[in-house]
N, C-alpha and C positions, 0 to 999 in steps of 0.2 A: 324469421324474426331478426331484428338487428342485434348485434352483440351488445351486452350490457356495458362494456367498457371498450375504449379505444385500445388501451394498453393495460395489461396486468404485469406488475413488477414483483417477482418473487425474491424476497430478501431485502430487508430494510436497513442495511448498514451503509457503508460509505458509497459503494457503487450503486446500489439499488435506490437509496433515498435521493442521491444526486440526480440519477436518471429520472425518477418520478417527478422531482421538482422541475427539472428542465422541460420535460414533456408536458407537464401540467401548465407551465407557463406558455406553451404553445397553444393553449386552449383545448387540449385533449382531455378526455375523461379517463383518469388514471386511477387504478387501484394499486396500493402498495401494501403488501402483506409479508408477514414474517412469522415463523414458528415460535420465536422467543418474544419476551416482553420488550417493548420499545425502551431503549436506554439501558438494557442489561449489558454488563461488561463482557469483554471477550479478549482473548490473548492477542496482543498486538505490539509492534514496536512503537506505536503512537505517532511517530515522526511524520510531519508533512513537509516535504521539500519546498523551497521557494516557488517552484512552478505550481505546485498544488495550492500554496497560499495565494498566489496571484489569481487562480481560478476562484477560490473562496471570495476574494475581494470583488472580482467581476460579477459573481453571483449575488453579492450583497449579504453574504453570510459571515464574513471575516469579523465584522464588528461584534457579532454575537459571541464568536469564539474568544475574542480579546476580552469582552466584558465578563466572560465566565471566570476570569481570573487565571487563565492559562498564560504562563510567562513567555515572553518572546525569547527565542534562542538566537541572539544577535551576534554570538561569537561561536567559533568552532576550533577545536584543538585535535591534534593527531600526533601520536608518537609511535615511533618504531625503534625501540631501544634508545640509543643516544640521539637519534634524529627526531626533532620536534618541530612541528608546523603549527602556527596559530594565526588566526586572521578574524576579521569581522565576517559574519555570514554574508556570502555574496548576494547582492541584490539583483532583482529582476523587476521589470515594470509591474507595479501593483503589489510587490512584496519587499519589505525592508528587513524581514527576519523570517525564520522558520518557526514552527510551533509544534508541540506534541501534546495535544489535549487528550485527557482520558476518553476512552471510546464511549463510555456511558454518556459523557457530555456531548461529544462531537456527533455521534449518531442521532441523539435526541434533537440536537439543533437542526440537523439536516432533515429529519423527519418532520419537524415543526415547519421548516421552510417549504417542504413539499405540501404539507397540509394547507399552509397559507396560500400556496399557489393554486389550490383547488383539488389536490389529490385526496382521495379517500384512503384511510389508513386502517388496517386490520392486523392486529398482532395476535400472538398465541394461536396461530392458525397454520396448520401443515397442509401442504399440497400432497394429496394421495395419488393422483394420476393426472395426466394431461388429457384434455378433450381434443378430438380430431375430426376432421372431415376429409376423408381420403388420407393423403400423406400430410395434410396441413394441420398445424396446431391451431385450435380455435378457443382455447381457454383452459381452466384448471378445475379439478374436482377437489373440494375440501370437505371437512366433516359436515359442514352445514349445507352442502349441495353443490351445484355446478355454477361456475362463474365463467361467462364467455367474454372473449376479447378479440380484437382484430390482430393484436400482436402480443405475444408473451415474452417477457424479458426475464431470463434466469440470471439473478445476481446473488445466488445463494452459496457462494463460497467455493473453496477448492474441492470439496466433496459434493459438488452441486447435484442435487436430485433432478433438477430440470435437465442438466446436461446428460445425466444417465438416462432419463426417460425418452429424450429425443435421440439418443444414441450418437451424440456428438463425437466424432472421432478425434483422437489425439493426433495432431499433425507434426508436432515437435515434442520430443521428450529427452531429457537428460537425467543422468543418475542423481540420486540424493548425494549431497556434498557435505553439509554440516548438520550438526544438531545444536540446540540452543536451550539455555536455562536463564531465567531472570527472576529477580526479586526487586522490591522497592524499599528505599530507606528515606527517613524523614531528616531534614536539616542538613543534608550534605552540601558542601561548598565546592562544587566541581564544575558547573557549567556543562555545556554539551561537548562531547568529544569521544574519541575512541583510541584504543591501544592495540597495536598489532605486533605479533611475534609469529615465528613459524609454528603452525599448528594451533594458533590461538587468535581470537578477536574479542575485544571487550568494548562495549559501548555504554556510555552514561548519558541518560536523556532526562532532563528535568521536565516535570509535568505539573498538574494542579496540586494545590494544597502543600506546597513545599516538599513534595516527594520527587525522588530521582529514581528512575528505572535503570538498573544495571543489568546488562545482558552479557553472558559469556557464551562464545561459540567454540565448538570442538569439532574435530573431524568426525564424519559420520561413522567410521569404523570403530570409534570409541564409545558409541552410544550405549551399547549393551552393558559395558562396564560402568559408565558414568551414571546411568539411571539407578544403579544399586544405592548410591548415596550422592544424589545430585548436589545437595547443599555443600558437602565437603569438596566436591570437584569445583563447584562454583567459586567458593571462597579461596580454594587453593590457586585457581587461575588468577583471581584478583591479587592475591598475595605475591605471586611470582611475577606477574606481568604489569601490574598497576599498583606498585607499593604505596604511592602517595594516596591513592584511593582507598587501599586496604587500611591505612592508618586511621581513616575516618570511620570505616564500617566495622572494624574488628571488635569493638566493645559495645556495639549497639545491636538491637534486635530488629530484623526486617519488619516492615509494617504488614506484610502478608506472607503467606507460605510461598515456597519456590514453585514456579511453573516452568514447563519446558516441553519440547517435542523433538523427535527425531524424524518427523514426517514433514519435511520441507521440500515439497515436490517442485520440479522445474518442468513446465510444459506450456504448450499452446494447444487449445482445442479449436476445432472448426468453430468460427464465431457465430454463424447464422445458418438458418435453413427455412423451409416454408413455414411462416407464421411464428418463428422464434428467433431469438438472438441472445447471446451470453455477454455479460459485462463483468468487469472486475475479475476476482479470482476464479469465478466460474469458468471463464474462457482462457485465462492466462495467469499462471501462478509462478512465482520465482522465490528462491531462498530469501529469507528476511534480512540477511546480513547487511544489505545496502538500504534497508528501510525505505523501499520504493513502493510498497503495496498501496498505501492510501493515495499517494500522488498518482499512481497508475490508474486507480479506480476513478478518481476525478477526471483524469484525462480521457478515459474511455467513455464515461458518461457524457462529456462535452462533445466528443467526436460523434457519438451515436445521435445525440440531439441535433447536432448540425446537419447530419445526413438526412434526418427525418423532417427538417423544416420544409413545410409546404407539401409534404408527401401525402397523398390520399391513401390512407390505410385500407380502403376498400379495393384499391387496385393492387391485387396481389403481385403482379409482375413488377410494378414500380417499387413496392414496399421491399420485396425480396432483393431487388437490385440495390436499394439504399442500404440494407443491412449487410449485404455482401461488400459494398464499398467500405462500410465501417470496418469490417474485418480486415480488409487490406490496409486501411489506415492505422488500425490498432497495431498490426504487425510491424509496419514501418516505424511507428512512433516509439515502440518499446523495444525494438531489437537490440539497439546499442546498450541499453541498460541491462537487458537480459544477458548479453554476452559478458559485460563487465561484472555482473553479479556472479555468474558461474565462475569466472576467473577468481574472484575474491573468496567465494565460498569454499574453494578447494583448500584454502588456508596454506597455500604454498608461497612463501615470501622469497622472491628471487633476488639474488645480489644485484641484478640490473635495476630492479625497482628501488632498492635501497639507495643505490647510487643516484637515481633520478631524484628521489625525495631529498637526499642530501644536497643536491644542487638547487632544487626548488627552494629549500629552506633558507638559502642565502639571500633571497630576494623577496621582499613583501609583495611586489607585483606579481611575481611568478607564483607565490603561495596563494594569493587571491584567485588567480586564474586556475590553479590546480584544483582548488575547492569548487570553483565554478564548473569545472569538468566533472568532478566527482558527483556533484548535485544535479547534473544534467542541464545546466544553464549554457554551457559551452561544449561543443563536441570536441572529440579527441584531435581531429585534424586541425581545428582552430588553435587548440592549446599547443600542439607541437610545432605549428608553423609560426608561432609568435617570435619576432626578431629578438626580443630580450632573452627568451629561453634559449634560442639558438646560439646567442653570444655566450650565455653561461655554460652551455654544453661544449 
């Protein structure tokens, strides 16, 4: 019998919903399922880099994000003690700003776009095991029975059940570097930006409904101590390293309880195998300090969909070759961000970097290009080869 679906996507958040939408637009019969309710909240930095915003625009989803009331983040600030950089958010074709929508809003909009493209959506459904024919994955088993497919996509996060069931090996792994706690406050007048000191990183990210998410990062080795009283550690870091922000939050109550984690893994798993492929955090996860996860998820969905254009999923050899190419592309496209994230997450602020930032801060053009490099629009070689920067140095 023919499989019931061309593709089953396990996980209906940024990576999974985007993948389901793009594959459904190719005319494939797609099932998108998730163990949680669609639109439920999840811990996230929320931030979508300009490159991710450009993909939303190309997919026709950005207008819905903007219409949801999510504010554009069109400026960016960064201070390292007395060194302060400020600029308009660097633009890229299709993106004039960054955005940080609440995940309950963003994920629902992406699932809605997938459904409008023809994907079938099933939430509150857990995958119990994978179906196989020999060594090939041929579907999933859920509480309601067996669901068959030509390709199963695992988009179920860092602790991916699909990755575990297929035995996807970890091919790159680096130690935990930081831990993070965050709260949200209403009515702050801060804009988007971050504050760095040796052993500390603080980010402020405006989102829906006049709320601002404030995240504080600490070295991983301090996690056991900080978790005993995370709110005190959180506020203490803000008071010491972002006093102007602390003046605004000191006398008001956060809008929700403090959240955090010390489990910020850094890895690449094998991306694909016979009848299966991993996208988003299921296949590649990195510390949240650079707020790259959502943009990476969109990028991977786009890369996978591009590799599968015109692919006959009944042709196993061709399908597996396409998903393997996706894995190679994923690794190339994310390696620079992975390395820079690991460097930043160690929270080791070198004198050389402070000297570079001090120089960059003297030039609006160099500042704009620096932020372009930080946000992945410009690669490091282009930034450092710029004649103006070389003259300043």
